[in-house]
C-alpha positions as CSV (number, residue, x, y, z in Angstrom):
1,M,-4.0,-15.0,-80.9
2,A,-4.4,-15.3,-77.3
3,E,-7.1,-12.4,-75.9
4,K,-5.7,-9.1,-74.5
5,A,-6.2,-9.0,-70.9
6,K,-9.0,-6.1,-69.8
7,K,-7.4,-3.0,-68.6
8,L,-8.2,-2.6,-65.0
9,N,-10.3,0.4,-63.5
10,T,-8.1,2.8,-61.5
11,E,-11.1,4.3,-60.0
12,A,-12.3,3.4,-56.1
13,Y,-15.4,1.7,-55.7
14,K,-18.4,4.0,-56.0
15,G,-18.5,6.3,-52.6
16,V,-15.7,5.3,-50.4
17,R,-11.9,6.5,-50.4
18,D,-8.9,6.4,-51.0
19,F,-5.9,8.0,-49.2
20,F,-2.8,9.3,-50.5
21,P,-0.3,10.4,-48.1
22,L,-1.5,13.7,-48.0
23,D,-5.2,12.7,-47.3
24,M,-4.3,10.0,-44.7
25,A,-2.1,13.3,-42.9
26,I,-4.9,14.8,-43.0
27,E,-7.4,12.1,-41.6
28,K,-4.8,11.9,-38.7
29,G,-5.2,15.0,-37.6
30,I,-8.7,15.2,-37.1
31,F,-8.4,11.3,-35.3
32,G,-5.9,12.8,-33.5
33,I,-8.3,16.3,-32.5
34,W,-11.0,13.3,-31.4
35,R,-8.6,10.7,-29.6
36,N,-7.2,14.5,-27.2
37,V,-10.3,15.8,-26.4
38,A,-11.5,11.8,-25.6
39,E,-8.9,11.8,-23.5
40,R,-9.5,14.6,-21.5
41,Y,-12.3,13.2,-20.1
42,G,-11.1,10.6,-19.0
43,Y,-12.3,8.3,-21.8
44,E,-10.8,5.2,-22.7
45,E,-10.9,4.0,-26.6
46,Y,-12.1,0.7,-27.3
47,G,-12.4,-0.9,-30.8
48,A,-14.5,-4.1,-31.9
49,S,-14.8,-5.9,-35.3
50,V,-16.2,-4.7,-39.1
51,L,-18.3,-8.0,-39.4
52,E,-21.8,-7.9,-37.2
53,S,-24.9,-10.7,-36.5
54,A,-27.2,-9.3,-39.0
55,E,-29.5,-9.4,-36.0
56,L,-28.7,-7.3,-34.7
57,Y,-29.8,-4.2,-36.6
58,R,-33.1,-6.1,-37.3
59,A,-33.5,-6.2,-34.0
60,K,-32.6,-2.4,-33.0
61,S,-33.2,-1.4,-36.2
62,G,-35.8,-3.3,-38.5
63,E,-36.0,-4.7,-41.7
64,E,-35.7,-1.3,-43.1
65,I,-31.8,-0.9,-42.5
66,I,-31.2,-4.0,-43.6
67,N,-32.3,-3.7,-46.7
68,E,-32.0,-0.6,-48.2
69,Q,-29.3,0.9,-46.5
70,T,-26.9,-1.5,-45.2
71,Y,-24.1,-4.6,-47.2
72,T,-25.3,-7.4,-45.7
73,F,-24.7,-11.1,-47.5
74,T,-25.1,-14.6,-46.2
75,D,-21.4,-16.2,-45.3
76,R,-19.6,-20.0,-45.8
77,G,-21.4,-21.3,-42.3
78,D,-25.0,-19.0,-43.5
79,R,-24.7,-17.2,-41.4
80,E,-26.5,-13.3,-42.0
81,V,-23.3,-10.5,-41.7
82,T,-24.1,-7.2,-42.0
83,L,-20.9,-4.4,-42.4
84,R,-21.4,-2.0,-39.6
85,P,-23.5,1.0,-40.5
86,E,-23.2,2.3,-36.8
87,M,-21.0,1.8,-33.5
88,T,-24.0,2.6,-31.0
89,P,-25.3,-1.4,-30.7
90,T,-22.0,-2.7,-31.0
91,V,-21.3,-1.1,-28.1
92,A,-24.2,-2.0,-26.3
93,R,-23.9,-5.6,-27.2
94,M,-20.0,-5.1,-26.0
95,V,-20.9,-3.6,-22.6
96,A,-23.9,-6.1,-22.3
97,A,-21.7,-8.9,-22.1
98,R,-19.7,-7.5,-19.5
99,R,-22.0,-5.9,-17.3
100,R,-21.0,-7.1,-14.7
101,E,-17.6,-7.2,-14.5
102,L,-17.1,-3.5,-15.8
103,I,-17.2,-0.7,-12.9
104,F,-19.2,2.1,-13.4
105,P,-20.2,4.9,-15.0
106,L,-17.7,3.9,-17.8
107,R,-16.6,6.2,-20.5
108,W,-15.9,4.9,-24.2
109,Y,-15.2,6.2,-26.5
110,S,-13.7,4.7,-30.5
111,I,-12.7,6.0,-34.6
112,P,-14.5,2.9,-36.2
113,N,-14.8,3.2,-40.4
114,L,-19.0,2.8,-40.9
115,F,-20.5,1.4,-44.3
116,R,-24.2,2.6,-45.4
117,Y,-25.1,1.9,-49.1
118,E,-25.7,5.8,-49.3
119,N,-26.3,7.9,-52.1
120,P,-23.3,9.7,-52.1
121,Q,-22.8,13.6,-52.5
122,R,-21.3,16.3,-50.6
123,G,-20.8,15.2,-46.9
124,R,-21.9,12.3,-47.0
125,V,-20.4,8.5,-49.1
126,R,-20.7,4.6,-48.1
127,E,-18.1,4.5,-46.2
128,H,-16.7,6.8,-43.5
129,W,-14.5,7.3,-40.3
130,Q,-16.5,8.3,-36.7
131,L,-15.7,9.6,-33.4
132,N,-18.3,7.9,-31.2
133,V,-18.5,9.2,-27.3
134,D,-20.4,7.3,-25.0
135,I,-21.2,7.0,-20.9
136,F,-22.9,4.6,-19.6
137,G,-24.6,5.1,-16.1
138,V,-25.1,8.0,-15.5
139,N,-29.2,8.7,-14.4
140,S,-28.9,12.7,-14.1
141,M,-28.3,15.5,-17.4
142,S,-24.8,15.7,-16.4
143,A,-24.1,12.6,-19.0
144,E,-25.5,14.9,-21.4
145,I,-24.3,17.9,-20.9
146,E,-20.6,17.0,-20.5
147,V,-20.3,15.0,-24.2
148,I,-22.3,18.1,-25.9
149,N,-19.4,19.3,-24.1
150,M,-17.4,17.5,-25.4
151,A,-18.8,17.9,-29.3
152,Y,-17.8,22.1,-27.6
153,D,-14.7,21.7,-27.5
154,I,-14.0,19.2,-30.7
155,M,-15.5,21.9,-32.6
156,H,-13.1,24.8,-31.5
157,A,-10.2,22.2,-32.0
158,Y,-11.9,22.1,-35.7
159,G,-11.2,26.3,-35.7
160,L,-14.5,27.1,-35.3
161,K,-15.6,30.8,-32.9
162,D,-19.1,30.4,-31.2
163,T,-20.6,31.9,-33.3
164,D,-19.5,29.8,-36.7
165,F,-22.2,27.1,-34.8
166,E,-24.6,26.1,-33.1
167,I,-26.3,23.4,-31.1
168,R,-29.9,22.4,-31.6
169,L,-31.0,20.4,-28.7
170,N,-34.8,17.9,-28.6
171,N,-36.7,16.2,-26.3
172,R,-37.9,12.2,-27.2
173,K,-39.6,12.6,-24.4
174,L,-41.9,15.6,-24.5
175,M,-42.1,14.9,-28.5
176,N,-43.5,11.4,-27.2
177,Y,-46.0,13.3,-25.5
178,I,-47.1,15.8,-27.7
179,T,-48.0,12.9,-31.0
180,S,-49.5,10.3,-28.4
181,D,-51.3,12.0,-25.3
182,V,-51.7,16.2,-27.6
183,F,-52.4,15.0,-30.3
184,A,-53.6,11.5,-29.2
185,L,-52.2,9.2,-32.2
186,D,-51.4,5.5,-31.4
187,E,-47.9,4.2,-31.8
188,A,-48.2,3.6,-36.2
189,A,-49.3,6.9,-36.5
190,A,-47.2,9.1,-33.8
191,Q,-43.8,7.3,-35.4
192,R,-45.4,8.7,-39.1
193,L,-45.6,12.5,-37.7
194,S,-42.3,12.0,-36.2
195,K,-40.3,10.8,-40.0
196,L,-42.3,13.3,-41.3
197,I,-42.0,16.0,-39.0
198,D,-38.2,15.4,-39.1
199,K,-37.5,15.3,-42.9
200,K,-39.6,19.0,-42.1
201,D,-36.4,21.0,-43.4
202,K,-36.1,18.9,-47.0
203,L,-39.6,19.3,-48.2
204,K,-42.1,22.5,-49.2
205,P,-44.4,24.0,-46.7
206,E,-47.5,22.9,-48.7
207,A,-45.6,19.0,-49.2
208,F,-45.4,19.3,-45.3
209,E,-49.1,20.6,-44.1
210,L,-50.6,17.6,-46.2
211,G,-48.6,15.3,-45.0
212,A,-49.7,16.7,-41.3
213,T,-53.5,17.1,-42.3
214,E,-53.6,13.2,-43.4
215,L,-52.4,12.3,-40.2
216,L,-54.3,15.0,-38.0
217,G,-57.2,16.0,-40.2
218,D,-58.6,18.9,-38.8
219,R,-56.3,19.4,-35.5
220,A,-53.5,19.8,-38.4
221,Q,-53.3,23.7,-38.1
222,R,-53.2,23.2,-34.5
223,F,-49.8,21.2,-34.1
224,L,-48.3,23.6,-38.1
225,T,-49.2,26.8,-35.1
226,L,-47.0,24.5,-32.3
227,L,-44.2,23.5,-34.9
228,N,-43.9,26.8,-35.8
229,S,-43.1,28.4,-32.6
230,Q,-39.9,31.2,-33.2
231,N,-38.3,30.1,-29.3
232,F,-38.6,27.6,-26.7
233,E,-40.4,29.6,-24.6
234,E,-43.2,30.0,-27.1
235,F,-43.0,26.4,-27.8
236,T,-44.4,25.3,-24.0
237,T,-47.3,28.5,-23.9
238,R,-48.8,26.6,-26.6
239,L,-48.8,23.1,-24.6
240,P,-51.3,22.7,-23.0
241,Q,-51.5,23.9,-19.0
242,T,-51.0,20.8,-16.6
243,K,-50.6,21.3,-13.2
244,E,-47.1,20.3,-13.8
245,E,-44.7,21.1,-16.1
246,H,-43.8,18.2,-18.4
247,V,-40.5,16.1,-17.8
248,G,-39.3,16.7,-21.2
249,L,-38.8,20.7,-21.0
250,K,-37.6,20.1,-17.4
251,E,-35.3,18.2,-18.9
252,I,-34.6,21.0,-22.1
253,R,-34.0,23.2,-19.1
254,N,-31.6,21.8,-16.7
255,V,-29.2,20.7,-19.9
256,M,-29.6,24.5,-21.2
257,A,-28.5,25.6,-18.0
258,G,-25.7,23.5,-16.8
259,L,-24.0,24.3,-20.6
260,E,-24.7,28.0,-19.8
261,N,-22.5,27.4,-16.4
262,L,-20.1,26.0,-18.3
263,G,-20.0,29.1,-20.6
264,I,-21.3,27.7,-23.7
265,T,-24.5,30.0,-25.2
266,N,-25.0,29.2,-28.5
267,T,-27.6,26.7,-27.7
268,R,-31.3,26.9,-29.3
269,F,-35.0,24.5,-28.6
270,D,-35.6,22.5,-32.1
271,Q,-38.7,21.2,-32.2
272,T,-38.1,19.6,-35.1
273,L,-34.6,17.5,-34.6
274,M,-36.3,14.2,-34.2
275,R,-33.2,11.8,-34.3
276,G,-33.1,7.5,-33.6
277,F,-36.9,6.5,-33.1
278,D,-35.7,3.2,-32.5
279,Y,-33.7,4.2,-29.6
280,Y,-33.1,7.5,-28.0
281,T,-35.8,8.1,-25.9
282,G,-34.4,11.4,-23.8
283,I,-32.0,14.9,-24.5
284,V,-31.4,14.3,-28.2
285,F,-29.3,17.0,-30.2
286,E,-26.5,17.8,-33.2
287,V,-24.2,20.6,-33.2
288,Y,-24.7,22.5,-36.8
289,D,-22.3,24.8,-39.0
290,L,-23.8,27.7,-39.7
291,N,-21.4,29.1,-43.0
292,P,-23.7,28.4,-45.6
293,V,-22.0,26.1,-47.4
294,N,-21.8,22.8,-44.8
295,R,-25.1,23.6,-43.2
296,R,-25.6,20.9,-41.7
297,S,-25.0,18.7,-39.2
298,V,-21.7,18.0,-37.3
299,F,-22.2,16.0,-34.7
300,G,-25.6,14.4,-33.6
301,G,-27.0,12.2,-30.7
302,G,-28.4,11.5,-27.1
303,R,-30.0,10.1,-24.4
304,Y,-31.2,6.2,-25.3
305,D,-32.2,4.2,-21.7
306,D,-33.2,1.0,-23.3
307,L,-30.5,-0.4,-25.6
308,L,-29.2,-3.0,-23.3
309,A,-32.2,-4.7,-22.9
310,L,-32.3,-6.3,-26.7
311,F,-29.6,-8.7,-24.9
312,G,-32.0,-9.5,-22.0
313,N,-29.7,-7.0,-19.3
314,D,-31.5,-4.3,-16.9
315,K,-31.6,-1.2,-18.0
316,V,-28.2,0.4,-17.9
317,S,-28.6,4.7,-18.8
318,G,-26.2,5.1,-22.2
319,V,-25.7,8.9,-23.8
320,G,-23.8,9.5,-26.5
321,F,-22.8,10.8,-30.0
322,G,-21.0,10.7,-33.3
323,A,-19.3,12.6,-35.5
324,G,-17.7,11.4,-39.0
325,D,-14.4,12.8,-40.8
326,V,-15.8,13.9,-44.5
327,I,-17.6,17.1,-42.4
328,A,-15.4,17.8,-39.9
329,R,-12.7,17.6,-43.7
330,D,-15.3,19.8,-45.4
331,I,-15.6,21.9,-42.2
332,M,-11.7,22.4,-41.7
333,E,-11.0,23.0,-45.2
334,T,-13.9,26.1,-45.2
335,Y,-12.8,27.4,-42.3
336,S,-9.0,26.7,-44.2
337,T,-8.0,24.9,-40.3
338,L,-7.0,21.6,-42.0
339,P,-4.6,20.0,-40.0
340,K,-0.6,20.2,-41.8
341,A,0.6,17.1,-43.2
342,D,4.4,16.6,-40.7
343,V,7.2,15.0,-42.5
344,T,8.2,12.6,-40.5
345,T,11.7,11.7,-41.4
346,E,14.3,13.4,-41.0
347,I,17.4,12.9,-42.7
348,T,17.7,11.2,-46.4
349,I,20.6,9.3,-47.3
350,C,21.9,10.3,-50.4
351,V,23.7,7.4,-52.1
352,I,26.7,7.6,-55.1
353,G,27.3,4.5,-56.1
354,E,25.4,0.7,-55.3
355,Q,28.9,-0.2,-54.0
356,N,27.7,2.5,-51.4
357,I,24.8,1.1,-50.2
358,P,25.6,-1.6,-48.1
359,F,26.9,1.1,-45.8
360,A,24.1,3.2,-46.2
361,M,22.5,1.5,-45.3
362,D,24.2,0.2,-41.7
363,M,24.6,3.5,-40.8
364,A,20.7,4.3,-41.4
365,Q,20.2,1.2,-39.1
366,T,22.6,2.9,-36.8
367,L,21.3,6.2,-36.8
368,R,17.1,4.9,-36.5
369,E,18.6,2.2,-33.9
370,K,19.3,6.0,-31.7
371,G,15.2,6.8,-32.4
372,T,15.8,9.1,-35.8
373,H,14.0,9.0,-38.5
374,V,16.3,7.8,-42.1
375,S,15.7,6.7,-45.4
376,I,18.0,5.9,-48.2
377,D,17.0,7.3,-51.9
378,L,18.0,4.2,-53.2
379,S,16.9,5.3,-56.9
380,G,20.1,5.5,-58.6
381,K,19.2,9.1,-59.7
382,K,22.4,11.2,-60.8
383,L,22.8,13.6,-56.7
384,G,21.6,16.5,-57.8
385,D,18.4,15.1,-58.5
386,E,18.3,13.1,-55.9
387,I,18.7,16.4,-53.8
388,S,16.6,17.8,-54.9
389,N,13.6,15.2,-54.6
390,T,14.5,15.3,-50.9
391,D,13.9,19.3,-50.5
392,K,10.4,18.1,-52.6
393,R,9.0,15.8,-49.8
394,G,10.1,18.4,-47.3
395,I,12.4,16.5,-45.6
396,P,15.2,18.8,-43.9
397,K,18.3,17.5,-44.2
398,V,20.3,14.9,-46.4
399,I,23.4,13.4,-46.7
400,V,26.2,12.1,-48.9
401,I,27.7,9.0,-48.9
402,G,30.4,8.5,-51.8
403,D,33.5,6.3,-51.6
404,E,35.6,8.9,-49.0
405,E,32.8,9.1,-47.2
406,V,33.1,5.2,-47.2
407,K,36.8,5.8,-47.2
408,T,37.8,8.1,-44.0
409,G,34.1,8.2,-42.5
410,K,33.8,11.6,-42.2
411,I,30.2,12.4,-43.3
412,K,28.3,15.9,-43.6
413,V,24.8,17.1,-42.5
414,K,23.8,19.1,-45.3
415,N,19.8,21.8,-44.2
416,L,18.1,21.5,-47.4
417,K,16.5,24.6,-45.3
418,T,19.0,26.6,-44.8
419,G,22.4,25.2,-46.5
420,E,24.3,25.6,-43.8
421,E,26.4,21.8,-43.6
422,S,28.0,20.3,-40.0
423,D,31.0,17.2,-40.1
424,V,30.2,14.4,-38.0
425,S,31.6,11.3,-37.4
426,L,30.3,8.0,-37.6
């Protein structure tokens, strides 16, 4: 007796999502918000394969991301390949490849799907889609001001007000100055302290203090006093007073002033904001939803001026950010602003009798050629059920084709919302 076939699981792979039509409508709505804002600012859409050489991430981020956070495998040509976990290295590779042909500054955006071997939780999955926005070839702080302004506009497009979110700013130049110059740490110790700062909000105060003491010894208390400053001015007064203000402080002031000039005042300095140890070189920022349901980063980005050097090219300044679809949906659910599913079908043709299907198909094709969105009910169900199902799908109009309609060519279009009928001739 043949062995009974094993029943396959209907669940999606852990950490990824199926998009049923309603989910897909919401996803398209989110993408529509992103495209609309990006293109209002003059950004052009680009794309690339989901497959990248693992060497790209190893060179940028080291072995940890390859070994622990990515889907990496060896293909049949014995090449090590990674499903991209982020888009910035890819766009840097693309810009480096055409460096001499491109017209700078570049304003590019993309909506790639990205893969990370994460522990799935609210707001974090193993595959997601992300808006990536980058501007290349602008050395001034105008680039930071522009992309943060875009992020601000997207938050408003999600349906939030200024009081619902805040934009947090820091500067890697400033933090590098603190770890390397103020506390005289070598590169390895400075990176460990940076990673400790990045985890501050996730650690208990005593655990954070212990970590700081292990790295700084008797200088730990001075460091904790600096890091626990309540605002930007308090933080700056606790730094060593030199003849000239540090460039990192100046850049933060300039960006805040530029944003305020645009009417954006929900910004604050956050000395614990570290981001991207591997490539950010200046201003870094994150946008936070203040609702306790979603109290987490919505956008994150900053300046990276050294990334193209990985490819042997001259330095090209870059500023950009990423915004994920999962947290976008969570936020709009929280604020009841989710995009509504638009029904694209305008008319359903219900058919009485199989013999009349060819007539209905011919009619539908004529309407489609005129630009009308038409579906045909081929279920063979009773007419009442066909009309009822059309109404449940939200399709506004119905045409019934039976023997009489085929014979006379006289057609009635019924509006299911109002009940009104109108006669039309083929």
